[in-house]
VOPAGU-2260 file (C-alpha; in pm, 1 decimal, decimal comma):
REM VOPAGU-2260
SITE   aa  ch    i         X         Y         Z
SITE  MET   A    0    2106,0    -523,0     -38,2
SITE  SER   A    1    2412,8    -680,3    -140,6
SITE  SER   A    2    2480,0    -650,5    -522,9
SITE  ASP   A    3    2437,5   -1007,2    -551,5
SITE  ILE   A    4    2095,7   -1033,2    -411,7
SITE  LEU   A    5    1979,4    -734,1    -606,5
SITE  THR   A    6    2094,9    -946,1    -956,3
SITE  ARG   A    7    1936,0   -1281,8    -805,0
SITE  LEU   A    8    1614,8   -1103,5    -704,6
SITE  ALA   A    9    1587,8    -899,9   -1026,2
SITE  ASP   A   10    1682,3   -1224,2   -1229,5
SITE  ALA   A   11    1388,1   -1413,2   -1019,4
SITE  ALA   A   12    1158,0   -1124,1   -1076,3
SITE  ILE   A   13    1214,0   -1141,9   -1473,1
SITE  ASP   A   14    1152,5   -1529,2   -1479,8
SITE  TYR   A   15     860,4   -1498,1   -1235,7
SITE  ARG   A   16     689,8   -1222,4   -1449,1
SITE  TYR   A   17     774,6   -1461,2   -1751,6
SITE  LEU   A   18     589,9   -1730,4   -1595,3
SITE  LEU   A   19     293,4   -1572,3   -1477,2
SITE  ASP   A   20     231,6   -1388,0   -1809,8
SITE  ARG   A   21     224,1   -1747,5   -1963,1
SITE  GLY   A   22     -54,0   -1861,7   -1737,5
SITE  TYR   A   23     188,0   -2059,3   -1501,3
SITE  PRO   A   24     -16,0   -2140,3   -1142,7
SITE  GLN   A   25     153,5   -1861,6    -929,5
SITE  LYS   A   26     217,6   -2093,1    -623,1
SITE  GLN   A   27     445,8   -2326,3    -863,6
SITE  ALA   A   28     614,3   -2061,7   -1033,6
SITE  LEU   A   29     703,9   -1862,7    -674,9
SITE  ASP   A   30     821,7   -2183,0    -548,6
SITE  LEU   A   31    1034,1   -2251,8    -884,1
SITE  VAL   A   32    1215,0   -1902,9    -919,4
SITE  ALA   A   33    1250,4   -1880,6    -533,5
SITE  SER   A   34    1433,8   -2213,5    -526,8
SITE  ARG   A   35    1605,7   -2150,7    -828,2
SITE  TYR   A   36    1786,8   -1811,8    -722,9
SITE  GLY   A   37    1795,2   -1924,2    -374,9
SITE  LEU   A   38    1597,2   -1624,9    -243,8
SITE  SER   A   39    1515,1   -1600,5     151,5
SITE  GLN   A   40    1147,6   -1604,8     261,5
SITE  GLU   A   41    1157,0   -1203,1     265,1
SITE  TYR   A   42    1266,4   -1200,4     -89,9
SITE  LYS   A   43    1031,7   -1452,6    -187,4
SITE  LEU   A   44     758,5   -1260,0     -19,5
SITE  ALA   A   45     865,1    -938,1    -213,7
SITE  LEU   A   46     818,3   -1118,7    -519,1
SITE  TYR   A   47     438,8   -1272,2    -410,3
SITE  ARG   A   48     352,9    -908,9    -335,1
SITE  CYS   A   49     522,7    -672,4    -587,9
SITE  VAL   A   50     536,8    -864,9    -916,8
SITE  HIS   A   51     210,5    -956,1   -1106,7
SITE  THR   A   52     103,3   -1053,2   -1458,0
SITE  SER   A   53     168,0    -765,5   -1720,5
SITE  GLU   A   54    -199,1    -718,7   -1790,2
SITE  LEU   A   55    -281,3    -704,2   -1405,7
SITE  SER   A   56      19,0    -480,5   -1326,8
SITE  ALA   A   57    -113,6    -228,3   -1616,9
SITE  ARG   A   58    -470,8    -266,5   -1523,3
SITE  VAL   A   59    -372,6    -146,1   -1128,8
SITE  ARG   A   60    -181,6     146,5   -1267,3
SITE  GLU   A   61    -446,0     280,6   -1499,4
SITE  LYS   A   62    -674,9     298,9   -1189,6
SITE  ILE   A   63    -454,5     529,4    -973,7
SITE  ILE   A   64    -555,0     860,6    -912,1
SITE  GLY   A   65    -355,9    1168,8    -706,5
SITE  LEU   A   66    -482,5    1276,9    -362,1
SITE  ASP   A   67    -569,9    1596,9    -530,0
SITE  ASP   A   68    -833,0    1436,6    -695,7
SITE  VAL   A   69   -1016,0    1277,8    -433,0
SITE  ALA   A   70   -1178,7    1596,4    -328,5
SITE  ARG   A   71   -1394,6    1563,9    -650,6
SITE  TYR   A   72   -1532,9    1230,4    -515,0
SITE  GLY   A   73   -1641,3    1349,1    -173,3
SITE  GLY   A   74   -1437,1    1113,7      47,5
SITE  ILE   A   75   -1221,5     826,2      42,5
SITE  VAL   A   76   -1208,5     446,4     187,7
SITE  ILE   A   77    -877,4     369,7     373,3
SITE  ASP   A   78    -786,7       8,7     441,1
SITE  PHE   A   79    -637,5      74,3     763,8
SITE  TYR   A   80    -367,0    -158,8     846,0
SITE  ASN   A   81    -260,9    -225,3     502,2
SITE  VAL   A   82    -192,2     139,2     470,1
SITE  THR   A   83     -39,5     195,5     836,3
SITE  LEU   A   84     167,8     -52,2     859,0
SITE  THR   A   85     358,6     -16,6     533,6
SITE  ILE   A   86     412,8     347,1     624,5
SITE  LEU   A   87     514,3     236,3     963,1
SITE  ALA   A   88     797,2       0,6     770,1
SITE  ALA   A   89     903,1     298,0     584,2
SITE  TYR   A   90     934,1     496,0     920,3
SITE  LEU   A   91    1129,6     236,0    1071,6
SITE  ARG   A   92    1373,0     172,8     796,2
SITE  GLN   A   93    1221,0    -176,1     750,8
SITE  PRO   A   94    1216,9    -335,4     354,1
SITE  VAL   A   95     978,8    -164,5     152,3
SITE  PHE   A   96     946,2    -219,0    -242,9
SITE  LEU   A   97     835,5     -22,1    -528,3
SITE  CYS   A   98     576,3    -281,6    -712,5
SITE  ASP   A   99     524,9    -331,8   -1072,3
SITE  ASP   A  100     185,4    -162,5   -1032,0
SITE  CYS   A  101     360,4     161,9    -880,5
SITE  LEU   A  102     257,8      96,6    -526,0
SITE  VAL   A  103     495,2      77,9    -214,8
SITE  ARG   A  104     477,3    -269,0     -23,3
SITE  ASP   A  105     610,5    -398,9     278,9
SITE  VAL   A  106     684,5    -743,3     384,5
SITE  ARG   A  107     634,4    -733,7     741,1
SITE  GLY   A  108     347,1    -900,8     937,3
SITE  SER   A  109       8,2    -742,3    1019,9
SITE  LYS   A  110      93,9    -699,5    1389,4
SITE  VAL   A  111     222,6    -366,1    1587,8
SITE  LYS   A  112     460,6    -519,4    1822,2
SITE  HIS   A  113     484,7    -357,4    2183,3
SITE  GLU   A  114     809,9    -177,3    2059,3
SITE  GLU   A  115     662,0     -10,2    1738,2
SITE  ARG   A  116     328,9     127,8    1945,7
SITE  GLU   A  117     473,8     491,2    1979,1
SITE  ALA   A  118     588,0     473,1    1629,0
SITE  PHE   A  119     240,7     335,2    1500,8
SITE  MET   A  120      78,7     654,4    1655,0
SITE  GLU   A  121     278,0     892,1    1500,6
SITE  ILE   A  122     229,4     749,6    1155,0
SITE  VAL   A  123    -149,6     770,0    1224,2
SITE  LYS   A  124    -107,4    1131,4    1309,4
SITE  LEU   A  125     106,0    1188,2    1025,7
SITE  LEU   A  126    -165,0    1028,4     822,6
SITE  SER   A  127    -452,8    1246,7     952,9
SITE  GLU   A  128    -225,9    1561,6     838,4
SITE  VAL   A  129    -184,6    1409,9     486,8
SITE  ILE   A  130    -558,7    1337,9     458,7
SITE  ALA   A  131    -681,1    1706,6     593,3
SITE  CYS   A  132    -412,8    1885,0     386,2
SITE  HIS   A  133    -550,2    1745,0      72,8
SITE  GLY   A  134    -898,9    1854,0     139,6
SITE  ILE   A  135   -1069,1    1537,8     205,9
SITE  ARG   A  136   -1394,2    1580,9     391,6
SITE  HIS   A  137   -1509,8    1218,5     432,2
SITE  VAL   A  138   -1301,2     906,4     546,4
SITE  VAL   A  139   -1421,2     564,9     547,5
SITE  VAL   A  140   -1196,9     341,0     801,1
SITE  VAL   A  141   -1205,3     -41,6     764,7
SITE  ALA   A  142    -971,7    -186,2    1006,2
SITE  ASP   A  143    -905,2    -561,0    1111,0
SITE  ARG   A  144   -1055,3    -601,9    1417,5
SITE  ARG   A  145    -817,7    -892,2    1509,4
SITE  VAL   A  146    -533,1    -652,8    1526,1
SITE  SER   A  147    -464,0    -572,4    1922,3
SITE  TRP   A  148    -601,3    -221,9    2008,6
SITE  SER   A  149    -763,9    -204,0    1654,2
SITE  ALA   A  150   -1048,6       4,6    1799,1
SITE  LEU   A  151    -834,3     243,7    2010,8
SITE  HIS   A  152    -593,0     308,5    1697,7
SITE  VAL   A  153    -911,8     358,9    1480,6
SITE  GLU   A  154   -1076,0     598,1    1765,7
SITE  TYR   A  155    -711,0     781,2    1781,4
SITE  LEU   A  156    -758,9     859,1    1381,2
SITE  ARG   A  157   -1107,2     978,7    1449,1
SITE  ASN   A  158   -1031,4    1214,2    1706,4
SITE  LEU   A  159    -741,5    1372,1    1505,8
SITE  LEU   A  160    -941,0    1395,8    1175,8
SITE  GLU   A  161   -1270,9    1524,0    1353,4
SITE  ARG   A  162   -1072,2    1826,3    1487,7
SITE  ARG   A  163    -967,2    1890,6    1136,2
SITE  GLY   A  164   -1328,3    1910,3     999,3
SITE  VAL   A  165   -1316,3    1582,0     866,5
SITE  ILE   A  166   -1628,0    1356,3     877,4
SITE  VAL   A  167   -1522,2     987,8     993,2
SITE  SER   A  168   -1713,1     659,3     950,9
SITE  SER   A  169   -1539,2     345,9    1062,1
SITE  LEU   A  170   -1610,5     -13,3    1057,0
SITE  LEU   A  171   -1399,5    -296,4    1278,3
SITE  SER   A  172   -1412,3    -572,8    1033,7
SITE  ASP   A  173   -1333,1    -948,6    1016,1
SITE  ARG   A  174   -1378,3    -918,1     641,7
SITE  THR   A  175   -1145,7    -607,5     573,1
SITE  ASP   A  176   -1088,2    -694,9     185,0
SITE  SER   A  177   -1465,0    -750,3     129,1
SITE  ASP   A  178   -1590,9    -437,3     348,2
SITE  VAL   A  179   -1371,3    -214,0     173,9
SITE  LEU   A  180   -1473,9    -277,0    -128,4
SITE  ALA   A  181   -1857,6    -282,5     -17,1
SITE  LYS   A  182   -1782,1      95,5     143,2
SITE  ALA   A  183   -1653,7     204,9    -192,2
SITE  ARG   A  184   -1952,9      96,7    -386,4
SITE  VAL   A  185   -2191,9     232,4    -130,8
SITE  GLU   A  186   -1987,0     570,9    -117,5
SITE  GLY   A  187   -1876,9     608,5    -456,2
SITE  TYR   A  188   -1532,6     670,5    -306,9
SITE  PRO   A  189   -1183,3     583,9    -403,7
SITE  ILE   A  190    -981,3     321,7    -231,9
SITE  ALA   A  191    -659,2     369,9     -36,2
SITE  SER   A  192    -490,2      -1,6     -13,1
SITE  THR   A  193    -232,1    -188,0    -159,1
SITE  ASP   A  194    -398,4    -555,3    -132,1
SITE  ILE   A  195    -393,1    -699,0    -483,5
SITE  VAL   A  196    -748,0    -873,5    -412,8
SITE  VAL   A  197    -860,1    -537,8    -322,4
SITE  LEU   A  198    -707,1    -343,2    -619,7
SITE  GLN   A  199    -847,2    -613,8    -894,2
SITE  ARG   A  200   -1179,8    -537,1    -814,4
SITE  ALA   A  201   -1199,9    -183,2    -689,9
SITE  GLU   A  202   -1273,6     103,7    -949,2
SITE  ILE   A  203   -1058,9     380,6    -808,9
SITE  LEU   A  204    -748,8     392,1    -596,7
SITE  VAL   A  205    -536,9     627,8    -413,0
SITE  PRO   A  206    -164,3     556,3    -359,6
SITE  LEU   A  207    -169,3     709,0       9,8
SITE  VAL   A  208     114,7     494,4     130,8
SITE  ASN   A  209     301,1     638,0    -167,0
SITE  THR   A  210     242,0     982,0     -28,5
SITE  LEU   A  211     373,4     928,0     312,6
SITE  PHE   A  212     657,4     702,3     183,9
SITE  THR   A  213     811,8     991,9     -25,5
SITE  MET   A  214     786,9    1223,1     284,1
SITE  PHE   A  215    1033,4    1007,2     459,4
SITE  ARG   A  216    1308,3    1065,0     228,6
SITE  VAL   A  217    1382,6     699,4     187,8
SITE  GLU   A  218    1440,1     461,3    -121,4
SITE  PRO   A  219    1276,2     145,8    -196,1
SITE  ASN   A  220    1490,1    -186,3    -116,0
SITE  PHE   A  221    1441,2    -288,8    -489,3
SITE  ASN   A  222    1246,9     -79,7    -750,8
SITE  PHE   A  223    1059,9    -363,9    -919,3
SITE  ALA   A  224     863,6    -107,9   -1174,2
SITE  SER   A  225    1211,0      -3,3   -1302,3
SITE  LEU   A  226    1313,1    -355,3   -1343,2
SITE  PHE   A  227    1011,9    -373,3   -1593,6
SITE  ASN   A  228    1064,4     -15,3   -1747,2
SITE  THR   A  229     738,6     131,4   -1577,8
SITE  SER   A  230     720,3     502,5   -1514,6
SITE  CYS   A  231     544,7     544,1   -1182,5
SITE  ASP   A  232     570,4     956,4   -1182,4
SITE  HIS   A  233     159,7     970,3   -1194,1
SITE  ALA   A  234     174,7     768,6    -837,3
SITE  PHE   A  235     419,9    1013,6    -672,4
SITE  SER   A  236     370,6    1341,4    -851,7
SITE  TYR   A  237     124,0    1510,4    -578,0
SITE  ALA   A  238     313,5    1421,2    -271,0
SITE  LYS   A  239     557,2    1716,5    -271,0
SITE  SER   A  240     259,2    1973,8    -292,2
SITE  CYS   A  241     131,7    1881,4      61,0
SITE  ILE   A  242     479,1    1843,7     200,7
SITE  GLU   A  243     530,2    2222,6     127,4
SITE  LYS   A  244     186,6    2348,9     236,3
């Protein structure tokens, strides 16, 4: 990113947060700052996904626990494509951002392109290794059934995890957000997702994306958390222990 784009994105984020904190409707505030600073659709989407009210971002950060703490809950609910596609974006060096709630997000679409299929399966394999590495015994996978090959993708993860002794339950869903939350309530498990709709209603969050992002040794295209003087150490501190095992 050029220095000009970085400056415009930072200024836009500050103005956008200012408007949100004062109760301006999200769409109008976003359109206003994107137009004022001449943001592309990609960076406008980055603002939308990464900048929230001060209260909401703080509330989400307070819900975060480390992967090493998941075992005491017995398992985890994974918002499958939300997690894997962001990790895929980082792996392919596509734009990813560290958001104001300390979660890494992407600005790509929700489809796995033909030329990305091999890389995607590698991401699923890596995900299984990280889960097993942290001693998680039960994984509930909720995947959007509308994504091509969703049944195959979930079955591949299931096979990898079961070989490592992890119990897997899965659901192909038409209402991923609702089903992720419902499964977490029933099981009493934390949730791995970066979907703000899910995060607002979840009780406990696991920044699984952050862990795998760190393993790629890449930097976010923009750090919104740093812009707002927010420390995210607690959202990354546990990743290294898994890498070194």
